[in-house]
C-alpha positions in Angstrom: -11.0 -1.1 11.4 -10.2 2.2 9.8 -8.6 2.4 6.3 -4.9 3.2 6.2 -4.4 2.6 2.5 -5.8 0.4 -0.3 -3.5 -2.5 0.6 -3.2 -1.9 4.4 -5.9 -1.7 7.0 -5.6 -0.6 10.6 -6.7 -2.8 13.5 -8.3 -0.6 16.1 -8.8 -1.5 19.8 -10.2 0.9 22.3 -10.1 3.7 19.7 -6.3 3.1 19.2 -4.6 1.5 16.2 -2.7 -1.5 17.6 -1.7 -3.3 14.5 -1.8 -3.3 10.7 -3.1 -5.9 8.3 -1.1 -5.9 5.1 -2.0 -7.5 1.7 0.9 -9.5 0.2 2.1 -8.8 -3.4 3.1 -11.4 -5.9 6.0 -10.3 -8.2 6.6 -12.7 -11.1 9.0 -12.6 -14.1 7.1 -13.2 -17.4 9.9 -12.6 -19.9 13.6 -12.9 -19.9 16.2 -15.3 -18.6 14.5 -15.4 -15.2 11.0 -16.3 -16.6 9.0 -18.1 -14.0 10.8 -16.5 -11.0 8.2 -15.6 -8.4 8.2 -13.9 -5.0 5.3 -13.3 -2.6 6.2 -10.4 -0.3 4.6 -8.2 2.4 7.4 -5.6 2.6 6.9 -1.8 2.7 9.4 -1.6 -0.1 10.3 -4.2 -2.8 13.5 -3.6 -4.8 14.1 -5.1 -8.2 17.6 -5.4 -9.7 20.6 -7.5 -10.4 22.3 -7.0 -7.0 22.0 -9.9 -4.6 20.5 -7.6 -1.9 17.4 -7.0 -4.0 14.1 -8.5 -3.1 13.7 -9.8 -6.6 17.1 -10.6 -8.1 17.2 -10.6 -11.9 20.0 -11.8 -14.2 18.8 -9.8 -17.3 21.8 -7.9 -18.6 19.7 -4.7 -19.3 18.6 -4.4 -15.7 20.5 -2.1 -13.4 21.9 -3.2 -10.0 19.1 -1.6 -8.1 16.7 -0.8 -11.0 13.3 0.1 -9.5 11.2 -0.3 -6.3 7.6 -0.8 -5.4 6.6 1.1 -2.3 3.3 0.8 -0.5 1.7 4.3 -0.1 -1.7 5.6 1.0 -3.3 5.4 -2.4 -2.0 2.0 -3.5 1.7 1.4 -4.4 4.2 3.6 -6.1 6.6 2.3 -8.8 9.8 4.3 -8.7 12.7 4.0 -11.1 16.0 4.3 -9.3 17.9 6.1 -12.0 18.3 2.9 -14.0 20.2 2.8 -17.3 17.4 1.4 -19.5 14.4 2.6 -17.6 11.2 1.2 -16.1 8.1 1.1 -18.3 4.4 0.8 -17.5 2.2 0.2 -20.6 5.0 1.3 -22.9 5.4 4.6 -21.0 8.7 5.2 -19.2 7.9 6.1 -15.6 10.0 7.7 -12.8 7.5 7.7 -9.9 3.8 6.7 -10.4 1.1 5.5 -8.0 -0.9 2.5 -9.2 -3.4 0.0 -7.9 -4.4 -3.5 -9.0 -2.4 -5.9 -11.2 0.2 -4.3 -13.5 3.0 -5.3 -15.8 6.3 -3.6 -15.7 9.1 -3.7 -18.2 12.3 -3.6 -16.3 15.1 -3.2 -18.8 14.1 -6.0 -21.3 12.5 -8.2 -18.5 8.7 -8.2 -18.1 7.5 -8.4 -14.6 3.9 -8.7 -13.3 2.8 -7.3 -9.9 -0.4 -8.7 -8.4 -2.0 -7.8 -5.0 -3.1 -11.0 -3.2 -6.0 -11.7 -0.9 -3.5 -13.2 1.6 -2.6 -10.8 4.5 0.0 -10.5 7.3 -0.5 -8.8 10.6 2.2 -6.2 11.7 2.4 -5.2 15.4 2.9 -1.5 16.3 4.9 0.1 19.0 2.6 1.3 21.8 4.8 4.3 22.7 4.4 7.7 21.0 8.0 8.7 21.4 11.5 7.4 21.2 14.2 9.6 22.7 13.6 13.1 21.3 11.3 11.8 18.5 7.6 12.0 18.9 4.7 10.7 16.8 1.3 8.9 17.2 1.1 8.1 13.5 1.3 4.5 12.3 4.4 5.3 10.3 6.4 6.7 13.3 5.3 4.0 15.7 6.7 1.4 13.2 9.9 3.4 13.1 10.1 3.5 16.9 9.8 -0.3 17.0 12.6 -0.6 14.5 14.8 1.9 16.3 14.3 0.1 19.6 15.5 -3.2 18.0 18.5 -1.4 16.4 19.5 0.1 19.7 20.0 -3.4 21.1 22.2 -4.4 18.2 25.4 -2.9 16.8 24.6 -2.9 13.1 25.6 0.0 10.8 22.5 2.0 9.9 21.7 4.4 7.0 19.0 7.0 7.9 17.4 8.6 4.9 14.8 11.3 4.4 14.3 15.0 3.5 16.1 17.7 5.4 14.5 18.5 8.8 12.8 15.1 9.3 14.9 14.2 12.3 17.7 12.0 11.0 20.3 13.1 13.5 17.7 12.8 16.3 17.0 9.2 15.3 20.8 8.5 15.3 21.2 10.0 18.7 18.2 8.1 20.0 19.7 4.8 18.8 23.0 5.7 20.6 21.3 6.8 23.8 19.4 3.5 24.1 22.3 1.3 23.2 25.1 -0.3 25.2 27.4 2.4 23.8 25.4 5.2 25.6 28.2 5.8 28.2 30.6 6.4 25.3 30.8 9.5 23.0 28.4 10.4 20.2 30.2 12.4 17.6 28.8 14.1 14.5 30.7 14.8 11.3 28.7 16.9 8.7 30.2 15.7 5.4 28.5 18.6 3.6 29.9 21.4 5.8 33.6 20.6 5.2 35.7 21.2 2.1 37.2 18.0 0.7 40.6 19.0 1.8 39.6 18.9 5.5 37.3 15.9 5.6 40.1 13.3 5.8 41.7 15.2 8.7 38.4 15.5 10.5 37.7 11.8 10.1 41.1 10.2 10.6 43.2 12.9 12.2 46.7 14.1 11.3 50.2 14.4 12.6 52.0 17.7 13.0 53.4 18.8 9.7 51.2 16.5 7.6 50.1 19.4 5.5 50.4 23.2 5.3 48.9 24.7 8.5 49.1 21.4 10.5 51.1 23.0 13.4 50.0 20.3 15.9 48.7 16.7 15.8 45.0 16.2 15.9 42.9 13.1 16.8 40.2 12.3 14.1 36.6 11.6 14.7 37.0 7.8 14.4 39.5 7.7 17.2 37.6 10.3 19.3 34.4 8.2 19.1 36.2 5.0 20.3 33.8 3.0 22.4 30.8 5.1 21.2 29.0 6.1 18.0 30.1 8.1 15.0 27.4 9.7 13.0 28.2 10.8 9.4 25.6 13.3 8.4 25.0 13.9 4.7 27.4 11.1 3.8 26.1 11.4 0.2 28.1 14.6 -0.2 31.4 12.8 0.2 33.6 13.3 -3.0 34.0 10.0 -4.9 37.8 10.0 -4.3 37.3 10.0 -0.5 34.8 7.2 -0.5 37.4 4.4 -1.1 39.4 5.3 2.1 36.2 5.5 4.2 35.3 2.0 2.9 38.7 0.7 4.0 38.3 2.1 7.5 34.8 0.6 7.8 36.0 -2.8 6.7 39.3 -3.0 8.7 38.1 -0.8 11.7 41.5 0.8 11.7 42.6 4.4 10.9 45.8 5.9 9.7 46.1 9.6 10.5 47.4 11.8 7.7 51.2 12.0 7.8 51.5 8.9 10.0 52.9 5.4 9.2 51.0 3.7 12.0 47.4 2.4 12.0 45.2 2.5 15.0 42.3 0.2 15.9 39.0 1.8 16.6 35.8 0.4 18.2 33.1 2.5 16.8 29.4 2.0 15.8 28.8 3.8 12.5 25.5 5.6 11.7 25.1 7.7 8.6 22.4 9.9 7.1 21.6 11.4 3.7 18.8 13.4 2.0 19.7 11.9 -1.3 18.8 8.5 -2.8 22.2 6.8 -2.8 20.9 4.0 -4.9 20.3 6.5 -7.7 23.8 7.8 -7.1 25.2 4.3 -7.4 23.5 3.8 -10.7 24.9 7.1 -11.9 28.4 6.2 -10.7 28.7 9.1 -8.3 28.6 6.9 -5.1 30.5 3.6 -4.6 28.3 0.6 -4.6 30.5 -1.3 -2.1 30.4 1.7 0.3 26.6 2.0 -0.1 26.1 -1.6 1.0 28.6 -1.2 3.9 26.5 1.7 5.1 23.0 0.3 4.3 23.1 -2.8 6.5 19.8 -1.4 7.8 18.0 1.5 6.2 15.5 3.7 8.1 13.5 6.2 6.0 12.2 9.2 8.1 8.9 10.3 6.6 8.2 14.0 5.7 5.9 15.8 8.2 3.2 16.4 5.5 2.7 12.6 5.3 1.9 12.4 9.1 -0.1 15.5 10.0 -1.5 13.6 13.1 1.9 14.0 14.7 1.9 17.8 14.4 0.0 18.5 17.6 2.5 16.4 19.6 5.4 18.5 18.2 3.5 21.7 18.8 3.1 20.8 22.5 6.7 19.7 22.8 8.1 22.9 21.2 5.7 25.2 23.1 6.9 23.7 26.4 10.5 24.1 25.2 10.2 27.8 24.4 7.8 28.8 27.1 10.5 30.2 29.4 9.7 30.4 33.1 6.0 30.5 32.8 3.5 27.8 31.8 3.6 26.8 28.1 1.0 28.7 26.0 -1.8 26.7 24.3 -3.2 27.0 20.8 -6.9 26.9 19.9 -8.3 24.1 17.7 -8.5 26.3 14.6 -4.8 27.1 14.8 -3.8 23.5 15.3 -6.0 22.5 12.3 -4.2 25.2 10.2 -0.8 23.9 11.2 -1.9 20.4 10.3 -2.9 21.5 6.8 0.4 23.3 6.1 2.9 21.7 3.8 6.0 22.1 6.1 8.5 21.7 3.3 11.2 22.1 5.9 9.6 19.4 7.9 9.9 19.3 11.7 12.8 21.8 11.7 10.6 24.3 10.0 7.7 23.8 12.4 10.1 24.1 15.4 11.6 27.4 14.0 8.1 28.8 13.4 7.0 28.1 17.0 10.3 29.4 18.4 9.8 32.6 16.4 6.2 33.0 17.6 7.2 32.5 21.2 10.0 35.0 21.0 8.2 37.7 19.0 4.6 37.0 19.7 1.8 36.9 17.1 0.6 34.0 15.0 2.7 31.1 14.0 3.8 31.7 10.4 2.9 29.0 7.9 4.4 28.7 4.4 2.1 28.8 1.4 1.1 25.4 0.2 1.9 26.0 -3.4 5.5 26.4 -4.6 6.5 29.4 -6.7 4.6 29.4 -10.0 5.6 30.7 -13.4 3.2 32.7 -15.5 2.9 31.5 -19.1 1.0 34.7 -20.3 2.1 35.6 -23.8 2.6 39.2 -24.9 2.9 39.2 -28.7 3.6 42.9 -28.9 7.2 42.4 -28.0 9.8 40.6 -30.1 9.8 36.8 -29.8 13.3 36.5 -28.5 12.7 39.1 -25.8 9.5 37.3 -24.6 11.2 34.0 -24.6 14.1 35.5 -22.6 11.8 37.0 -20.0 10.0 33.7 -19.5 13.2 31.9 -19.1 14.4 34.4 -16.5 11.1 34.2 -14.6 11.4 30.4 -14.5 15.1 30.5 -13.5 14.4 32.8 -10.6 11.4 30.9 -9.3 13.2 27.6 -9.7 16.3 28.8 -7.8 14.3 30.4 -5.1 12.4 27.2 -4.4 15.6 25.1 -4.8 17.5 27.1 -2.2 14.6 27.2 0.2 14.2 23.4 0.1 17.9 23.0 0.8 18.0 25.7 3.4 20.6 27.8 1.6 23.2 25.0 1.2 24.6 25.6 -2.3 26.4 22.3 -2.6 23.3 20.2 -1.7 21.1 22.4 -4.0 23.4 22.0 -7.0 23.6 18.2 -6.6 19.8 17.9 -6.2 19.3 20.1 -9.3 22.0 18.1 -11.2 23.8 21.3 -12.2 27.3 22.5 -11.7 27.9 24.4 -8.5 29.6 27.3 -10.3 26.6 27.6 -12.6 24.2 27.7 -9.6 26.4 30.5 -8.1 26.1 32.5 -11.3 22.3 32.1 -11.2 22.2 33.2 -7.5 24.3 36.2 -8.3 22.2 37.1 -11.4 19.1 37.3 -9.3 20.6 38.6 -6.1 19.8 35.4 -4.2 23.2 34.3 -3.0 22.9 33.5 0.8 24.8 36.0 3.0 27.5 34.7 5.3 26.8 35.1 9.0 
């Protein structure tokens, strides 16, 4: 057996990982109205909070609906606060995201909870295939996702796909559709981040002629157009709060009413959604409706970043080289180049890798790899200049480096970048203009 993490070991047969052996965790409440409550779990992710969907449901008034989570990672398990109101504390230190090992005590609001790794284990089977639709991967993480996607394709449940930009969320949604009974029907995509709020309702529900200025003809909305198939709402976390209530109503009733119409129309649509934001944090902040979140998150699939599964990179390299080879045989890369690609951070994930290979195939030369380190800010002090001037220069240096990295991570999307940075969009535009960084329109 080869080590996968401190709490998970890989079961190897014929030099291939065929299953995982997972240690169970005991989570027990030591203080508060739920004292004595205990759960022994073997999940990848354990959520604590007051909402009935949580793995450990607490009744303590100071605990948020989805307060924090415990996630098994390579070096142990991570404790992550989910934007709770009263915080998550480890040894009296408020934590946001920390990796720990061994037995710990967490203060969740005013409740005290112990987390203890057990000697008891459970065995988890892995998918044998190294692909599912357009997705590829030999890593344990991806093979577990393939197994889940295969089961979801046979069902009709609503699925929320999460993960960083470029990890393949839309490809996962399309693979679910293509392997489902709805495959003969349409697969429609609505990018909720690409449309202004004034047009999203028309795009989703349609409109009658004259419903608003410029509506010179009737238009069928995406829900109706996807009848009998699948509707994929990309970046659903970008929906304005005022539009979320109507979407919730459509999901619950499975009927739509086009703008300007008095008639409702029944729709038979499977709904898939994706976001690169943690909607549980947004629920706690009040910027995303809790009832809509749970309607969308019937099943949650988290697509891992490429840097956490470097063993999948050679498969993607072969796939993209074959795609961009043109008429001739696909080029090959030497072992040193492959190793270099596997060490790269790929902050843009699979999309960045694909673009790098396409660019190299089109222009020739080496495959460009981004530097591993994000932009840094020098803290060198020059006391020969006035204090206020030095402070101003340092702030400007930080602002520019921060905004450059922010926009790169969000691929130039100003709305997504502003939300991720938790700053006003207008303020971000001012910073972009100040440093000449505003993306040019194409």
